[in-house]
N, C-alpha and C positions, 0 to 999 in steps of 0.2 A: 427466373434464372436460378442457377445453382450456387451454393455457398462457394466463396472464393477466398483466396489468401493474398497477402500483400506481395508485391513484386518489385524487383529492381528494374524491370523492363529490358534486361539484357537478352539478346538472342532473338528478339521478335522479328528482326530483319532477315533471319536465315530461313531457307526453304524448309529444312527439317522441322524447325520450330513451328512454322505455319501449318505443316502437315499434322504435327502432333496436336496442335491447337484444334484442328478440324475434327479429329477422330477421338479425342479424349475430353472429359470435363475440364473446363478452363480453370486453372489454379493460380495464374500469375506467379509462377515459380514457388510452389508450396515448399520445396526443399529449403529455399532461403528463409521463408517464414519460420519454419521449424528450427533452422539453425539460429536465427535471431532469438527465438524463444529460449532455446537451450543456453545460448550465451548470456541472456538476461538472468536465467536461473543460476548459472554458474557465478555470475557477478554477485547476485543476491546472497547465495550461500557463502561465498568467500567473505563478503562484508559482515555477515552474521557471525561467522566463526572468529574472525579477527576481533570484532567488537566484543564478542563473548569472552575471549581471552583477556582483553584489556579490562573489562568490567569485573571479571572474576579476580584478577590480581588486585584491583582497587578494593573490592569488597573484602577479600581475605586480609589485606593489609589493615583495613579499618576494623575488622573483627578482632584481630590481635590486639589492637589498641583499646577496643571496647572492654576486653577481658580485664585489663588492669587500670582503666580509668573510671569505669562505672557510669559513664555518661549515657543517659537514656536518649538524648537527642542524637548522639552518635550511633546508638543502637538502631534508632529508627532510620537513619540515613543508610546504615549498613544493610539493614533488611531490604530497603528499597533498591539498593544497588545489586544485591543478590537477586531480587525479583527481576530487575531489568536485565541482568545477565541471562537468567533462565528463559526470558521471552524469546531468545534466539533459537531455542530448541524447536518449539512448534512452527516457527517461521521457516526454519531450515527444512523441516519435514515437509512443509507445504511446498516449498520451492522444488524439492526432490520429486514430490508427487506430480507437480505440474509438468515435469519432463516426460511423464508417461504418455504414450500415444492414445488417441481417442479409440474407444471400442464401441461395439454395438450396444452396450449397456450405458456407457458414459460417452455419449456421442460428441460432447464438447470437450472431452478430456477432463482432467482433474484440477484445472486452474482455480476453481472456486475453493479449493482447500485453503488457499491463502486467506479467504474471508473467515473460515472456521478458526484458523490460527489467530486472526485478529480478536475473535471472541475469547479465545483462551488467554490471550494477553490481557484483556480487560479483567478477567477473573484474577489473574496473578497480581495485577496492579491493585485491585480491590482488596485482596488478601494482605498485601504489604501495608496498605493503609490501615486495615483493621488491627494488625499486629502492632504497628507504631502507636496507634491510639490507645490500645490496651496498656502497653508498657508506660506510656506517658501519664495516663490517669492513675495507674498503680503507684507511680513515683510521686505524684502529687499527694496521694493519700498517705504514703509511707516514704517521706523524704530520705535520700541517701547522699552521702558526700561524694563529690566528683573530684578525683585526684588527677595529677599530671596534666594540668590544664594546657601546657604547651603542646603536648602530644594530641590532645583533643583538637586544638586549633589546626595542627599539622594534618590531622586526619580529615578535617573539613576541606582544607585546601587540596588534599590528595583526591577526595571525592569529586570536587569541582573540576579539577584538571582531567581526570579520567573520563568523566561523563561528557565534558565538552568536546574532547577529542572524538569519542564514540559518536556523539550527536552529529558532528560535522560530517563524519564518514558515512553514517547511515543515511542522512538526509540527501547527501550528494548522490550516492549510489541509488537510493530509492527513487529520486527524481529522474535519474538517468535511465532506469529500467521500467519506470512507470508503476512502481509498487507503492500503493497508498499505505499498506500495513508497515512497510519498512520506513517510510517517511514519518508515519505516526510514532513508530518506535524510536526514531531518531529525535523527534521533538520531545518525546517522553524523557529520553536521556538528558536532553538539554535542561529540562525543568528539574531533573534530579540534581544536575550540577549546581543550580542556584539554591536548591534546598540544602546542599552540602555546605554552602557558604553560611547558612543559618546556624550551623554548628559553631561557627566563630562567635556568634552572639551568645550561645550557651556558655562557652569558655569565659567570655568577658563577664557575663553575669555572675558566674561562680567565683571569679576572681574578686568581684566586688562584695561577695558574701550573700548574694541573692540566691538562696537555695531553690527558689521556685523557677529560676530562669531556665534550668535544664529541661524540666518536664514541659514548661510552657513552649519552649522552642520545639520540643518533640511534637506538641500538638499543632504548632504552626507548620511543621513539616508534614504532618498528617493532612492538614488542610491543603497544602500544595499538591500532595499526592492525589487528593480527591479532585482538585482542579484539573490535573493531568488526565485523570480517569474520565472526567466529563468531556474534555476536548477530544480525547482518543475515541470515546464511545460514539461521538457524533461522526467522526471520520469512518469508523468501522461499520456502524449501522447504515450510514449513507451508502457505502459500497455494497453491503448485503442487500439493500433495497434498490440496487441498480441505479443509484444517483450518478450523474456525470456533470462535469462543468458545462454550463450553458454555452460558454465560448466554443467548446468543441462541437456542439450542435450547430451553432451558427457557421463555424468554419466548414462543416460538412455540407450544410445547405448551400453555401456559396459555391463550393466545388462542384456539386451536382447540378445546380441551376445554371451555371455558366458553361456546361458541356454542350457543344454544338449538337442541335437536334432535340434537346430536351425542352419541352414546353412548360413543364411544371414538376414540382417535387412534392410528394406527400408521403405520409406514413413513415417518416424518418425516426428511427430508434437507435440509440447507442447504449451499450452496456459493457461493463468490464468483466472479463473472465480471467481472474488472476491479474497479471499486469499487461494484458492485451485487450484491445477494444474489439467488439463485434458490432457490426452495423447492419441495419435493414432499411430499405428505402423503396418507394414506388415512384417511377418516372412516367410522365405523360409524354408521348411522342406522336408524330404525325400518323394518323390511321392509314394513310396510303402507303406507308413504308412496307417493304417486305420483311418477313421474319428475320432474315439474315441481317438486314440493315438495322432493325431494332435491336438485334442481338449485339451488333457492333457498337451501337450507341451506349448500350448498357455497360459493355466492357470498358469503353472510353470513360464513362462516368466513374466506374470503379477505379480505374487507373488514376484519375484525378483525385479521388477520395483517398487513395493510398498515399499520395503526396501531401494532402491536406492534413491527414492524421497519421503521423509517423508510427504510432503504436498500434495501428490497425492490424488485427490478426485474421480477420475474415469479414466478408460482406455478402449480403443477399440482396441483389438488385432485381427488381421486377419492373419490366417496361410494359405499358399498356396504352392502347390508342386513346388520345384525348377526346373527350366528348362522348365516349361510348361507355355507358354505365350498365348496359344489359348484362354483360358477363359478370359484373360484380354482384348483381342482384341474386345470382345463383347461390352464393355463399353468404350474402349479407345477413340472412335470417339465422345463420348458425353462430354469429358473433355477438 
């Protein structure tokens, strides 16, 4: 069969819709699928710019306090917050690119730009970890006095509050639109919030006269950044390598297998393109069926798949007669 898009199922009972279905490639209302993708991108971009503004204000406020407190732990936290704010830029660009229509060169569109943005985010997180580590080690070698400890503690609380608000917003929107990169970025912000609380430990240590507390907390923050880098890298590289939740595969299998007329399901594959799923599947049907009837069963299976996978952006369903392997042998040696 041909690639298809998700549908609301509206209008299938009208005569004009049936005529259109008969003379054009079946799309299951492609306009609605495109509209949903555009709306998802708009929500993603809006979430990114709002969170960017919140983190930028947080980081600037902390930077001002770094200037007259001299806390390297606070500096590390500030660098990380600046880095987290900047990750909104590549993600926003990716969401905007995803809105572009497919072309003869990019036949799937540019949804995978989101995966490239995820890789850029990993680089930014890694750079912030390296800078925080460098400054912390330098401060261990050459100790400096930390002043205005009350402001250092206040800056830590500011960082925690700003990051937690951003984390909740990004994770909620990311899960709503199916964006792994945005969810990962939200979890990154949440981890940043807890590292900001570590700055309180730096202030407490300095108040007790422990000169080494500030750089040690800076190193602990570096370790926390590296932990975030590792968890984010697993998410991003899994998406780049086309990993999907096995639960989604099981859900798709059940939807296809329970379609009336389907005798077996094989060759099921799912992959993410941006924040939309693409599916491929082979269905076994009664060899005595007419081409039109097999075609109808394939569309019914696709319709059920759309309901089973709300983020489905397209499907390729191939129906073939069960028990007949001769046709497959024609191309088997090419695979």
